[in-house]
C-alpha positions in Angstrom: -4.8 -25.4 19.5 -1.0 -25.7 18.9 2.0 -23.5 19.4 4.8 -23.2 16.7 8.2 -21.5 16.7 8.0 -17.8 16.0 9.3 -16.8 12.6 9.8 -13.3 11.1 8.0 -13.3 7.7 8.4 -10.9 4.8 5.8 -8.2 5.3 4.1 -5.3 3.7 4.7 -1.7 5.0 2.0 -0.1 7.2 3.2 3.4 7.6 1.6 6.6 8.9 2.9 10.1 8.3 1.5 12.7 10.6 2.2 16.4 10.5 0.7 19.9 10.3 0.0 21.5 6.9 3.2 22.1 5.1 5.3 19.6 6.9 6.0 17.4 3.9 3.7 14.6 4.2 2.8 14.0 0.5 6.4 14.6 -0.7 7.8 12.3 2.0 5.3 9.5 1.2 6.4 9.7 -2.5 10.1 9.6 -1.5 9.6 6.4 0.7 7.4 4.8 -2.0 10.2 5.3 -4.7 12.7 3.6 -2.4 10.4 0.7 -1.8 10.2 0.2 -5.6 7.3 -0.8 -7.7 4.1 0.7 -9.1 2.8 3.6 -7.0 -0.9 4.6 -6.7 -2.0 7.6 -4.8 -5.5 8.2 -3.4 -5.7 12.0 -3.2 -8.1 13.9 -1.1 -6.1 17.1 -0.9 -7.7 19.0 -3.7 -5.3 17.8 -6.4 -2.2 18.5 -4.4 -1.0 15.0 -5.3 -0.4 16.0 -8.9 2.1 18.7 -7.9 5.0 16.1 -7.8 4.3 14.5 -11.2 7.6 16.0 -12.6 9.7 14.3 -9.9 8.0 10.8 -9.4 6.3 8.2 -11.6 2.9 7.4 -10.0 -0.8 7.2 -10.8 -3.5 9.1 -9.0 -7.1 8.7 -8.0 -8.8 11.9 -6.8 -11.5 11.6 -4.2 -13.9 14.5 -3.6 -16.5 15.2 -1.0 -18.4 13.5 0.6 -15.4 11.6 1.9 -17.3 8.4 2.7 -15.4 5.4 3.9 -16.9 3.3 0.9 -14.9 5.6 -1.5 -11.7 4.8 0.3 -12.5 1.1 0.3 -13.3 1.1 -3.4 -10.1 2.9 -4.3 -8.0 0.6 -2.2 -9.5 -2.6 -3.8 -9.3 -1.0 -7.4 -5.6 -0.3 -6.8 -5.0 -3.9 -5.5 -6.8 -5.4 -8.6 -4.8 -3.1 -11.0 -1.5 -4.6 -9.7 -0.1 -1.6 -7.9 2.7 -2.4 -5.3 2.3 0.7 -3.1 -0.8 2.6 -2.1 -0.4 6.2 -0.7 -3.6 7.4 1.1 -3.3 11.2 1.2 -5.0 11.9 3.4 -6.7 9.5 5.8 -7.9 12.5 8.0 -10.7 13.3 5.5 -12.4 9.9 6.2 -12.8 11.0 9.7 -13.2 14.8 9.8 -13.8 15.7 6.2 -17.2 16.6 4.6 -19.2 13.4 4.6 -16.6 11.7 6.8 -17.4 9.5 9.8 -17.9 12.5 12.2 -20.5 14.0 9.8 -22.2 10.7 9.4 -22.2 10.2 13.2 -24.0 13.5 13.7 -26.5 12.7 10.9 -27.4 9.4 12.5 -27.8 11.0 15.9 -30.0 13.7 14.6 -32.2 11.3 12.6 -32.7 9.0 15.6 -35.8 9.3 17.8 -33.7 9.7 20.9 -31.0 12.0 19.5 -28.5 10.1 21.4 -25.1 10.8 19.9 -23.5 7.9 21.9 -25.7 5.2 20.3 -25.0 6.6 16.9 -21.5 5.2 17.1 -22.9 1.7 16.7 -23.3 2.4 13.1 -20.1 4.4 12.7 -17.6 2.0 14.4 -18.2 -0.9 12.0 -17.3 1.4 9.0 -14.2 2.7 10.7 -13.1 -0.9 11.4 -13.7 -1.9 7.7 -11.3 0.9 6.7 -8.7 -0.3 9.2 -9.2 -4.0 8.0 -8.7 -3.0 4.3 -5.4 -1.3 5.1 -4.0 -4.0 7.4 -4.9 -6.8 5.1 -4.0 -5.2 1.8 -1.5 -7.1 -0.4 0.1 -3.7 -1.1 2.4 -1.5 0.9 0.3 1.1 2.6 1.5 4.7 3.4 -1.2 6.9 4.9 -0.9 10.5 5.7 -2.8 12.2 8.6 -3.1 15.8 9.4 -2.4 17.1 12.9 -4.1 19.8 14.7 -2.1 23.0 14.3 -1.1 25.0 17.3 1.2 28.1 17.8 3.5 28.4 20.7 5.9 31.0 21.9 9.5 30.1 22.6 12.9 31.8 23.0 15.4 31.3 20.2 19.3 30.9 20.8 19.6 34.7 20.8 17.0 35.2 23.5 14.3 36.6 21.2 10.7 35.3 21.4 9.4 33.3 18.4 6.0 32.1 17.4 6.3 28.5 16.1 3.7 26.3 14.4 3.5 22.8 15.8 1.4 19.7 15.2 -0.4 17.9 18.0 -2.6 14.8 17.8 -3.5 13.3 14.4 -6.9 14.2 12.9 -8.4 10.8 13.1 -10.2 8.6 15.5 -8.2 8.2 18.7 -5.9 5.3 18.5 -5.6 5.0 14.8 -1.9 5.4 15.0 -1.7 2.1 16.9 -2.9 0.2 13.8 0.4 1.0 11.9 3.7 -0.7 12.3 5.5 2.5 11.9 4.5 6.2 12.5 6.7 9.2 11.5 5.8 12.6 13.0 6.9 15.4 10.6 7.8 18.9 12.0 7.3 22.1 10.2 11.0 22.1 9.4 10.4 18.8 7.5 12.3 16.5 10.0 10.9 13.2 11.0 10.9 11.4 14.3 9.3 7.9 14.9 6.6 7.9 17.6 6.0 4.2 16.9 8.6 1.9 15.4 8.4 -1.9 15.3 11.4 -2.0 13.0 13.6 -0.5 15.8 15.6 1.2 13.0 14.6 4.9 13.6 14.3 5.0 17.4 15.6 8.2 18.8 16.7 9.7 15.4 15.7 13.0 14.0 16.1 12.9 10.2 14.7 13.9 6.9 12.7 11.5 4.8 14.4 10.3 1.6 14.5 7.6 -1.0 17.0 5.9 1.2 14.4 5.7 4.0 12.3 3.6 1.6 15.2 1.4 0.7 16.1 0.8 4.3 12.4 -0.2 5.1 12.4 -2.5 2.0 15.5 -4.3 3.4 13.7 -4.8 6.7 10.5 -5.9 5.2 12.2 -8.4 2.9 14.4 -9.9 5.7 12.1 -12.7 6.7 10.8 -15.9 5.2 8.1 -15.8 2.5 4.5 -16.1 3.4 3.7 -18.4 0.5 0.0 -18.1 0.7 0.1 -14.4 0.4 2.9 -14.4 -2.2 0.8 -16.8 -4.4 -2.2 -14.5 -4.3 -0.1 -11.5 -5.2 1.7 -13.3 -8.0 -1.6 -14.6 -9.4 -3.0 -11.1 -9.6 0.2 -9.8 -11.3 0.3 -12.6 -13.9 -3.4 -12.3 -14.7 -2.9 -8.5 -15.3 0.2 -9.3 -17.4 -1.7 -11.9 -19.5 -4.7 -9.5 -19.9 -7.0 -11.7 -17.8 -6.3 -14.9 -19.7 -6.4 -17.5 -16.9 -5.0 -20.4 -19.0 -2.1 -18.3 -20.3 -1.3 -17.0 -16.8 -1.1 -20.5 -15.4 1.1 -21.7 -18.2 3.4 -18.7 -18.0 3.9 -19.2 -14.3 4.6 -22.9 -14.6 7.2 -22.6 -17.1 9.1 -20.1 -14.9 9.4 -22.8 -12.1 9.9 -25.8 -14.5 6.2 -26.9 -14.4 6.3 -27.2 -10.6 2.8 -26.8 -9.1 2.4 -23.9 -6.6 1.9 -26.3 -3.7 5.5 -27.3 -4.1 7.1 -23.9 -4.4 10.0 -23.0 -2.2 12.2 -19.9 -1.5 14.2 -20.5 -4.6 11.1 -20.5 -6.8 10.0 -17.3 -5.1 13.3 -15.6 -6.0 13.0 -16.9 -9.6 9.5 -15.6 -10.1 10.4 -12.2 -8.5 13.4 -11.8 -10.8 11.2 -12.3 -13.9 8.6 -9.8 -12.5 11.4 -7.2 -12.2 12.6 -7.9 -15.8 9.5 -7.6 -18.0 11.5 -8.1 -21.2 12.7 -11.4 -20.0 9.1 -12.4 -18.9 7.8 -11.4 -22.4 10.6 -13.6 -23.9 9.6 -16.6 -21.8 6.0 -16.0 -22.8 6.7 -15.9 -26.5 9.0 -19.1 -26.0 6.0 -20.8 -24.4 3.7 -19.9 -27.4 6.3 -21.1 -29.9 6.7 -24.4 -28.1 2.9 -24.9 -28.1 2.7 -24.0 -31.9 5.5 -26.5 -32.7 3.7 -29.2 -30.7 0.4 -28.5 -32.6 2.3 -28.6 -35.9 3.9 -32.0 -34.9 0.6 -33.4 -33.8 -1.1 -32.3 -37.0 1.7 -33.9 -39.1 1.5 -37.2 -37.2 -2.3 -37.2 -37.7 -1.9 -36.7 -41.4 0.6 -39.5 -41.6 -1.5 -41.9 -39.7 -4.5 -41.0 -42.0 -2.3 -41.8 -45.1 -1.5 -45.2 -43.8 
């Protein structure tokens, strides 16, 4: 066991948006995702509401329907990762808990099917599934933005003119108690579409009341990228991207990567190499040019080798 100096590393976003129906969770998630930059995948459990903003944002969607089993969420997350998406929006995480076929339904079924009918012992089968979902989100190589519904209540209050008003407010998120602790950042949205941070490890939004925007995502991107690179995580992500870029051709992916960093093996990469690779990823045309350059070099080498062999045979 050894101690080391603490270092802030570049990180992936783990954000929860909570709010009552109509508070702007889906739209806010897309605004932030656009600010983060990259390919966006949405896992939609809200009866197709995720398609409503297709005219305003560029994203792909996977619709989950009842029963809302944890296994469906896990499969969708892993498929989005394998497909090379940068951001996964889970809209909404509440269905995995309280939706038809979600964990609460499953807990009830397990309790009823047991000989004792003991609902407490049924949690022994439910908790591991819940933990798998948390682990999939926390260890994902993508940014994760999850929306959670809140229980809706109506309260009476006096407005500035002294009249009584009925207001809709959101209370606790519809998820297992403590789920919000798993995220680095939690924005609570009001019916007026304003956001406050009930948890904020970035310390950027403490005490603020604001509206979510593309700039919110850009601000978060700046904070997330303000540390040193976790090279092990970076290599895994880059390998997935290049395998997708090269249509699953492992040999071509390896060659393309090496030519970008002057044939340096990945064990010798440093921060400058990381910047170089990231710049090529952002500019797909330049990456294609490098790839064609590599192919032309290999073809010339093959031609030269063939000519040398022919000359040797003549002699």
